[in-house]
C-alpha positions as CSV (number, residue, x, y, z in Angstrom):
1,M,-20.4,42.4,-13.8
2,H,-21.2,44.1,-10.5
3,G,-24.5,43.5,-9.1
4,M,-25.6,40.5,-11.3
5,G,-25.2,37.8,-8.6
6,Y,-22.5,35.8,-10.3
7,L,-20.3,33.9,-7.7
8,V,-17.0,32.9,-9.1
9,P,-15.5,30.1,-7.2
10,I,-11.9,30.8,-5.9
11,L,-10.0,27.5,-6.4
12,P,-6.8,26.9,-4.6
13,P,-3.8,27.2,-6.9
14,T,-2.5,23.8,-8.3
15,P,0.7,23.0,-6.5
16,S,3.9,23.2,-8.7
17,T,6.2,21.2,-6.4
18,A,6.3,17.4,-6.3
19,E,5.6,17.4,-2.6
20,G,2.6,19.7,-3.2
21,L,1.3,17.5,-6.0
22,T,1.8,14.2,-4.0
23,E,0.0,15.9,-1.0
24,E,-2.9,17.1,-3.3
25,G,-3.0,13.5,-4.7
26,F,-3.1,12.1,-1.1
27,K,-6.1,14.2,-0.3
28,L,-8.0,12.9,-3.4
29,T,-7.2,9.4,-2.5
30,R,-9.0,10.0,0.9
31,E,-12.1,10.9,-1.0
32,H,-11.7,7.8,-3.3
33,H,-10.9,9.9,-6.4
34,W,-8.2,7.4,-7.5
35,R,-7.8,8.3,-11.1
36,E,-7.1,12.0,-10.4
37,A,-4.8,11.2,-7.6
38,I,-2.9,8.9,-9.9
39,E,-2.5,11.8,-12.4
40,L,-1.1,14.1,-9.8
41,Y,1.3,11.5,-8.7
42,R,2.4,11.1,-12.2
43,R,2.9,14.9,-12.5
44,A,4.8,14.9,-9.3
45,I,7.3,12.4,-10.5
46,T,7.7,14.2,-13.8
47,T,8.4,17.4,-11.8
48,D,10.9,15.7,-9.6
49,A,11.9,12.3,-10.3
50,S,13.7,12.0,-7.0
51,C,10.5,12.5,-5.0
52,Q,10.2,9.1,-3.3
53,R,6.9,9.7,-1.6
54,A,5.1,10.2,-5.2
55,Y,6.5,6.8,-6.1
56,W,5.1,5.1,-3.1
57,S,1.8,6.9,-3.6
58,L,1.4,6.2,-7.1
59,G,2.2,2.4,-6.5
60,F,-0.3,2.4,-3.6
61,A,-3.1,4.1,-5.8
62,L,-2.2,1.7,-8.6
63,N,-2.7,-1.3,-6.4
64,H,-6.1,0.1,-5.5
65,V,-7.3,0.3,-8.8
66,G,-6.0,-3.2,-9.8
67,S,-3.0,-2.2,-12.0
68,H,-0.5,-4.3,-10.1
69,E,2.0,-4.7,-12.7
70,E,2.6,-1.1,-13.2
71,A,2.4,-0.7,-9.4
72,I,5.3,-3.0,-9.2
73,T,7.2,-1.2,-11.7
74,V,6.6,2.3,-10.1
75,L,7.5,0.8,-6.5
76,E,10.6,-0.7,-7.7
77,Q,11.6,2.6,-9.3
78,G,10.8,4.4,-6.0
79,L,12.8,1.8,-3.8
80,A,15.8,2.3,-6.1
81,L,16.0,6.0,-5.0
82,R,17.6,4.5,-1.7
83,T,15.6,6.2,1.1
84,Q,17.3,7.2,4.4
85,K,13.8,6.6,6.2
86,R,13.3,3.0,7.3
87,E,9.6,3.4,7.5
88,H,9.7,4.3,3.8
89,L,11.2,0.9,3.0
90,G,8.5,-0.9,5.0
91,Q,5.8,0.9,2.9
92,F,7.4,0.0,-0.4
93,H,8.0,-3.6,0.5
94,Y,4.4,-4.0,1.9
95,S,2.9,-2.6,-1.4
96,L,5.2,-4.7,-3.4
97,A,4.1,-7.8,-1.3
98,F,0.6,-6.7,-1.9
99,A,1.0,-6.4,-5.6
100,H,2.8,-9.7,-6.1
101,S,0.3,-11.5,-4.0
102,S,-2.5,-10.0,-6.1
103,L,-0.8,-11.5,-9.1
104,K,-0.4,-14.9,-7.4
105,R,3.4,-14.5,-7.2
106,Y,3.6,-15.7,-3.7
107,D,7.2,-16.4,-3.4
108,E,8.2,-12.8,-4.5
109,A,5.3,-11.5,-2.1
110,L,6.7,-13.6,0.8
111,D,10.3,-12.1,0.2
112,H,8.8,-8.4,0.3
113,V,6.6,-8.9,3.1
114,N,9.4,-10.2,5.1
115,E,11.6,-7.2,4.2
116,A,8.6,-5.1,5.4
117,L,8.4,-7.0,8.7
118,A,12.2,-6.5,9.2
119,V,11.4,-2.7,9.2
120,N,8.3,-2.9,11.1
121,P,8.4,-6.3,13.0
122,G,5.2,-6.0,15.1
123,S,2.8,-4.5,12.5
124,P,-0.6,-6.4,12.4
125,K,-1.3,-5.3,8.9
126,I,2.2,-6.8,7.6
127,L,1.6,-10.0,9.7
128,F,-1.9,-10.5,8.4
129,L,-0.5,-10.1,4.8
130,R,2.1,-12.7,5.4
131,A,-0.3,-14.9,7.1
132,R,-2.4,-14.7,3.8
133,I,0.5,-15.3,1.7
134,H,1.5,-18.5,3.7
135,V,-2.0,-19.8,3.0
136,F,-1.6,-19.4,-0.7
137,L,1.8,-21.2,-0.3
138,G,0.3,-24.1,1.7
139,N,2.3,-23.0,4.8
140,L,-0.8,-23.4,7.2
141,E,1.3,-23.6,10.4
142,E,3.0,-20.4,9.5
143,A,-0.2,-18.9,8.7
144,Q,-1.8,-19.9,12.0
145,N,1.3,-18.5,13.9
146,D,1.1,-15.2,12.0
147,A,-2.7,-14.8,12.5
148,R,-2.4,-15.5,16.3
149,S,0.3,-12.9,16.3
150,V,-1.9,-10.4,14.8
151,L,-4.7,-11.3,17.5
152,R,-2.1,-10.8,20.4
153,R,-1.4,-7.3,19.2
154,D,-5.2,-6.7,17.8
155,P,-7.6,-9.1,19.5
156,D,-10.6,-7.7,17.3
157,H,-8.8,-8.0,14.0
158,S,-11.7,-9.5,12.0
159,G,-9.4,-10.9,9.2
160,A,-7.3,-12.8,11.8
161,L,-10.2,-14.0,13.6
162,A,-11.6,-15.3,10.4
163,L,-8.6,-17.0,9.3
164,V,-7.6,-18.7,12.7
165,G,-11.3,-20.1,12.4
166,E,-10.8,-21.3,8.8
167,L,-7.5,-22.9,9.7
168,A,-8.9,-24.6,13.0
169,S,-11.6,-26.1,10.7
170,L,-9.1,-27.4,8.1
171,E,-7.1,-29.2,11.0
172,K,-10.4,-31.0,12.0
173,S,-11.2,-32.3,8.6
């Protein structure tokens, strides 16, 4: 149909490897297309059940859309693959702590957040999650200590600033 002015978009090929599918899913999550990303992560796992990054990415996305039970299942499957990369262990345990905390399973959440901190001891993100878990468990002194540790590393961390303020006002009452 030469000369008719039709433009056919040229779409990139759909990746066929698990890593390629996972990378495309990651790009979709950056654009907040969570459901589409979840489908790509599922396809990645079907393509290669040993692609640990796909399990973590799927668990992260499922947590984001509120499917915490399924996230736990997927993250535990990925963790069972026995990574050689310590940073991956931290990511899995952080995501598991987040999922358990969201389901009000604070003891399990605390176990996983401590595992994440064992891998990445100074992480403000992980310390802040542990501070929040401590609040839910009623461990206010530990929560205060963790929130202050966050602020030593990141003085402008809004969540830790608010938590320290809330805990200070609880002490006064």
